[in-house]
C-alpha positions in Angstrom: 46.9 51.1 20.2 47.5 48.0 22.2 44.9 46.0 24.0 46.3 47.0 27.4 46.0 50.7 26.5 42.4 50.3 25.4 41.4 48.7 28.7 43.4 51.2 30.7 41.5 54.1 28.9 38.2 52.3 29.4 38.8 51.8 33.1 39.9 55.4 33.6 36.7 56.6 31.9 34.5 54.4 34.0 36.3 55.5 37.2 35.9 59.1 36.3 32.2 58.7 35.7 31.8 57.0 39.0 33.7 59.7 40.9 31.6 62.4 39.1 28.4 60.6 40.1 27.4 59.9 36.5 27.4 56.2 37.6 25.7 55.7 40.9 25.1 52.0 41.3 26.9 48.7 40.7 24.2 47.9 38.0 25.0 51.1 36.1 28.7 50.3 36.4 28.2 46.8 34.9 26.0 48.1 32.1 28.5 50.8 31.2 31.4 48.3 31.1 29.4 45.8 29.0 28.4 48.7 26.6 31.9 49.9 26.3 33.4 46.4 25.9 30.8 45.5 23.3 31.6 48.7 21.4 35.3 48.1 21.6 35.0 44.4 20.6 32.7 45.2 17.7 35.0 47.9 16.4 38.0 45.6 16.7 36.3 42.9 14.7 35.5 45.3 11.9 39.1 46.6 11.7 40.7 43.2 11.7 38.6 41.8 8.8 
């Protein structure tokens, strides 16, 4: 899966959670993005080694 597809999927997930009121504040949104990006980045580093 390409980088663009990963980010597209991540943004769709976060948008869906915002629309479903799982994420209610900008702070929650930022925390979720950081958490997901950290997970994705960490996973990518392990698979590229």
